[in-house]
N, C-alpha and C positions, 0 to 999 in steps of 0.2 A: 449200593447208596452211598454216595459221599458224606463226608462228614459233616454236622451242622453249623451254618456260619453261625457265631452266636455272641452280643454287643454284650460283655459285662458291665453295669455300671455304676458306679460308686462315686463316692468321694460327697460331689453338691458343696453346697453353698450353706447347710446351714447347718445349727451346736453339734448336732451328731453325726460331721464330717467325719472326722477319727474311726466312730463306729462299724458307718460303711464301711471302710479304708479296710480296718479290720476284718471285718466282714469279708468283704472278695477276693481278700488275700486267702483264709481258708473256703470259700465257694471254687475257687480258680485250680488250687490244687487240688479238690475230692473230684471234680469233675476229671469226665475220662476222656484222656486225650487220642482213645480210638475215636472216639462220637463227635468229639467236637471243635473245632478251628475258634479261638477264644481270643475276640479281640476289646481290648480297657478304653472307654473314654471317665473320659472324667468330667461332667455337667458342669464346674466352676469352671475349665477351660476346651475344651471339648467339642462342645455341641456341635459348630459348621463341619468339623470333619465328621460326628454318625450325621449329621445331612448325605454330606458329598460322598459317605459308604451305602446310603441305606439301601440303593440297591443291591447290594452284594452280601447283601446279611439275612436270615432265616429263619430269627427271633432273638427276643432285648434279654436279658435277667436283669431288671431294674435292684438290686441292692441301696439303696437310698431311703432317709428317715427323717422327719422330718417335713419341713416348706420343701416347695420345688421340687419332691422325688417323690415325696406319701399321698404327697392331697389333689392330684390328681394331674398336673401342671408337667409333670414328666407323658404320661400316660396318653395325654393328648398331643405329647412334639409328635412322642411313634406312634400314635394313629396317621397323624398329619403324612409323616413320613412312610404308612405304611405297614412297619415291623409289630407284628406280632408281640406281644411280654404276655409275663404272667402274673398272674393275681387279680385283682379287682382294675376293673374301668375306670371311669373317671371319677361318671357321676357316686362310685360307690368309696373309691379314693378320699372322697371331698367329702363327702357325710359319717366315714368315718373318722377325721383327719378332726373333723371341728367337731369339737368332745360334745356344745351341747345341742347342736342337732344330732349328735348319735346317740345321745341320754333321752332326747324329745322321741328319735324312733323306738327304741326300744322298750319303750311306755307305751307306745302308737302298738306296739307288740304285748301287749302283753308282761313284760319283764320288769323284774323290781331290779329301783332304783334309787338312791338314797335320794331326800329334798334336797333341789338347789335353789341357786338366783345368778342371775348375770351379775355381775360389779359394775359401777361404772365410776366414773374419773374423781366424782365426786365421795363413794365411799372413802375415798382414801382420808381426805379431812371428817369426817363426822360417818362413819361404820352406820349409829343408830338403823335406817333401812334395815340393814343384813342382821343384824338381830331383833329384830323386831320380825324375823322371818323366821328365821335360823335361830338352834342352838347351837353353843358353842359343844365340843370340840368340831371344829368346822377343817375342808381341805379348801386351800385356795389352789389353782389351776390355771396357768394360760392357757383357751381353749386348742390352741393351734400346736403347740410341743410335745413334743417326743421326750421320753426315756425321763420324767420326770423335772424337765430344766423349769425352774419357774416355779415351780410346788412346793409348797409350806404345809405343815397339819398347826393349827394355832389353840390356844390348851383355855388361853388365854384374854380377856377383853383388849389388855394396850397391844397385845403383839397381830393384831387383826389388820391393823391399817397399816405399817409395815411390810404387810403382807401382801396385799395387796398393793401396795406400790410396788413392791417385788416381781409382781406377776404381769405386771400391767411395760415392767422394762423385754419383756419376751412378745408379747403378744397385745393387741388393740382390745382383743375381748377379752376379759376373767370370770373361770366361775369360781362359784363360793358352793364347796358341797357341805355338807352332814356328814362328819368322820361316820366310818362304821366296824364298829371296832371287831374281830377276829382273823380267821385266820384267809391267808390268800392262796385263793389256785389260779392257773390259766388251764383255757382247751384249746386244743386247737383244733381245726376244720381242714379236711384233708377235699379240692374237689367242684367238680363242674356243678353240672345236672344232680348226679349220687353223693348225697352227703358223706363224710369219713367225717365223727369225729377219734379223738383222738386220748390216748390216755389220758390224766387231767396230773398235773405235777402241783405239787404243793412248795409253796415259793416260803423262806424262814428267814429273812435278815439279822445277821448278829444281832449282837443285844446292843452294841453300838449307834447303831442306825435305827429310829425313830418309825422310819417306813422304807418300803427298795425306792430307794431312791438315786439318780444319779450312780453317784461309787457304790451303795450297796450290790448293783444293776451290774459295774463293770471291772471293780478291783477283785482280783481274787481273793477265792477265801470269804470271802465278804456274807455271803450267802446260801444258805445248806438248799438244796433244792431235789424235792424226793418226787421220784416218778416211777411209777406210777402211786400216785397220793394216797396215804394211807385216812381214806373217807370210806365211811360205810355204801353198801348198794345202790341205796336212795339218793343220797348225796351223790351221788359221780355218774347214776343214770339221767337227772332233775341239771347238773350240772352241762350236763355232753348236751340234752335238748335246748338248755338253754345259748348255748355256745351256733348250736346251730341256726334256731332263728334268731340270735343277731346274725349272724354270716347271710342272713336269707333278704331278714327287715334294711340291710344295709346296700343289701345288693351288691352280695360279692362275689367272687365267684376264683378257681383255683387253691385258693389254701389263706384264715383267717387263724387268728389265735386271741380267745376272748379271758380277762382281767376280771375274777370277780370276788368277794368274800363269803365267806361264810359264816354264816351267824345264828350261831343256838343251830337250830335246826332247817334254816331259811339261806336264801342265795342271793345277792346283791350283787348287781354287773355295776363291772368299774367301766372298761372302754373297751374297742376293739382294735387289735393291732393289722393291717393292709400287710404291711411287710417287715415278719417279726425279725429278730437278731436271729444272721443264719451264721452263726460258727458252729465244728460238730457236736459244743458244749451248752450253745444256746436251749431257750425249752423249748417250739417247735421242733428242732432236730430231735432233742434227748424223748419226745411224745412220741416223735417216730420214730426213733429207736427202736424204743419199747413196743410199737406196735407191729413192731418187724420190716424197717425199713433205715436201711445205714442212712449215711449222712450223703454216699453217691448215689444210690438208689432214691431216694427222696431230690432230690436234685433234678436226676431222670423224671422221673412221677412230673415233679412244677411246670418242663420245659414240654413232656409230653400235653400237658394242659393248655398248654398255653398255644400252641401248637392243631390240637384238638378244638377250642374254640377261642379263637384273638377275636380283636374289636374290628380289625381289618382286614 
């Protein structure tokens, strides 16, 4: 059998462009040269070339984060071109990217979430409507951004309007949710029909950071990440069950990573990532390594899942 002709799609136009490019460099290095012929495509400039090359490609590996990459648009483009790809399809990608819709689906499937409200532009001038429904502290976030872009934690009334204004600069829809204090964990899931939850990872941002924001995520040494997380077995089992349920509720496939807060004996779901960070030290690859899949083997597994159960 000849080498698999793989399109590595990275870059794009979102605020997470550099994260995508950095991840793609590591992925390309880890892909086995004996198995794959890799061609790089940047959607910011290469969409026409990707379309022209479609007949010569066996599979795509999407390493885009944020809008026009993680939200179903690239997935739909690849389906039109007849190119299989790893991870969630159009519907699942779109649902997971929309934090409001994802939380609605969580709740419909019995998963615990913090109370939330969708902001409107008028709340910038007068946030009384929000304060009548939700209790401080509050988390303000754009609905369709990743890497905590545009996100704020508000502890005082005077800071609420500026935080809402900031979030609206990143998205036309903004979510306000009650802040849940606790330990942050994340749980990966692998598989198409048969799902395998991965070991838990606990995320501990440096004391300089109020939460796991963009800098805490990507600045070297800014956060401690412990895998397997130091939790009791009951929490581990529940978190893995919740991650699998979230994966199914959002109609995902291939892989996902769901972020949660441990609050006392309870777990609160935050969001699900359909294209998690993919450097060897990123959260999902770290969990996969603890499960027995090194980075190269994880990539092989994801590509195999794409070819087994493609949308095209």
